[in-house]
C-alpha positions as CSV (number, residue, x, y, z in Angstrom):
1,M,0.1,0.1,-0.1
2,R,2.9,2.2,0.6
3,R,4.5,1.9,-2.8
4,I,1.5,2.5,-4.4
5,A,1.2,5.9,-2.6
6,L,4.8,6.6,-3.1
7,M,4.2,5.9,-6.8
8,L,1.1,8.2,-7.0
9,G,3.0,11.1,-5.2
10,A,6.1,10.8,-7.7
11,L,3.5,10.6,-10.7
12,S,1.8,13.9,-9.6
13,I,5.2,15.2,-9.2
14,V,6.2,14.5,-12.6
15,S,2.9,15.8,-14.3
16,A,2.9,18.8,-12.8
17,A,6.6,19.7,-13.8
18,Y,5.5,18.6,-17.2
19,A,2.3,20.9,-17.1
20,Q,4.7,24.0,-16.4
21,D,6.1,24.1,-19.7
22,A,5.1,27.4,-21.2
23,T,4.9,28.0,-24.7
24,K,6.4,30.8,-26.4
25,P,4.3,33.5,-28.6
26,A,4.8,33.1,-32.3
27,T,6.4,35.9,-33.9
28,D,5.2,35.4,-37.6
29,A,2.6,37.6,-39.2
30,Q,-0.1,35.2,-38.9
31,T,-0.2,35.2,-35.2
32,P,-4.0,34.5,-33.6
33,A,-5.3,37.4,-31.4
34,V,-3.7,36.1,-28.4
35,S,-2.8,38.0,-25.6
36,T,0.8,38.5,-25.4
37,P,1.7,41.7,-23.5
38,D,5.7,41.3,-23.5
39,S,5.9,40.6,-27.2
40,K,5.3,42.7,-30.3
41,N,4.5,41.2,-33.7
42,P,7.4,42.5,-35.8
43,A,4.7,42.5,-38.7
44,A,2.7,44.9,-37.0
45,P,0.2,46.4,-37.9
46,V,-1.5,43.3,-39.0
47,P,-4.6,43.4,-41.1
48,G,-7.6,41.3,-40.1
49,A,-11.0,41.2,-38.4
50,N,-10.9,43.8,-35.6
51,S,-13.7,43.3,-32.9
52,F,-12.1,46.5,-30.8
53,T,-14.8,49.2,-30.7
54,E,-13.6,52.8,-31.1
55,G,-13.7,53.5,-27.4
56,Q,-11.7,50.4,-26.9
57,A,-9.3,51.1,-29.4
58,K,-8.9,54.9,-27.9
59,E,-8.2,53.5,-24.4
60,R,-6.0,51.1,-25.3
61,I,-4.1,53.8,-27.3
62,E,-4.1,56.0,-24.3
63,E,-3.0,53.3,-22.1
64,K,0.2,53.2,-24.0
65,G,1.0,56.8,-23.0
66,Y,-0.4,58.5,-26.1
67,S,-2.7,61.9,-25.5
68,E,-4.9,63.8,-27.7
69,V,-5.9,60.9,-29.5
70,A,-8.4,62.0,-32.4
71,D,-9.8,61.1,-35.8
72,L,-9.9,57.6,-35.0
73,T,-11.0,55.5,-38.0
74,K,-11.0,51.8,-38.9
75,G,-9.7,50.8,-42.2
76,E,-11.1,48.1,-44.6
77,D,-8.2,46.1,-43.3
78,G,-9.2,46.4,-39.8
79,I,-6.5,48.5,-38.7
80,W,-7.6,51.4,-36.2
81,T,-5.6,54.9,-37.3
82,A,-5.3,58.1,-35.1
83,S,-3.4,60.9,-34.6
84,A,-2.1,61.3,-31.2
85,M,0.8,62.9,-29.3
86,K,3.4,61.8,-27.2
87,D,6.5,63.1,-25.6
88,G,5.4,66.4,-27.1
89,K,5.5,65.0,-30.6
90,P,2.4,64.6,-33.0
91,L,2.2,60.9,-34.3
92,K,0.1,58.6,-36.6
93,V,-0.9,55.6,-34.5
94,Q,-2.6,52.4,-35.6
95,L,-3.7,49.5,-33.3
96,D,-4.2,45.8,-35.3
97,F,-6.7,43.1,-34.3
98,Q,-3.9,41.6,-32.3
99,G,-3.4,45.1,-29.8
100,N,-0.4,45.7,-31.5
101,I,0.2,49.6,-31.8
102,T,2.6,51.1,-34.1
103,E,3.6,54.5,-34.6
104,A,5.0,56.7,-37.5
105,A,5.9,60.5,-37.5
106,K,3.1,62.6,-38.4
């Protein structure tokens, strides 16, 4: 009986360790809409069906430190585009369906 209990304990430890393996987020342009806050898709902004409302898009952009977000429009490619300010500089900001925010000088 004791051997069975020890074997079950060892098996549970091994299975718990196996379950801890984390997968790394993909970095190609076809990455699905998955929350990966520590990484940015190198192909951003990625076109695709965007479910963010205008209010959500503006909120996400402002959360990243942009102010004076204006002229927010969603293109046919699903990418939200706006003008904004950051560090006193006017910028063009884009938000894709994956939540990637990119900027360019205005």
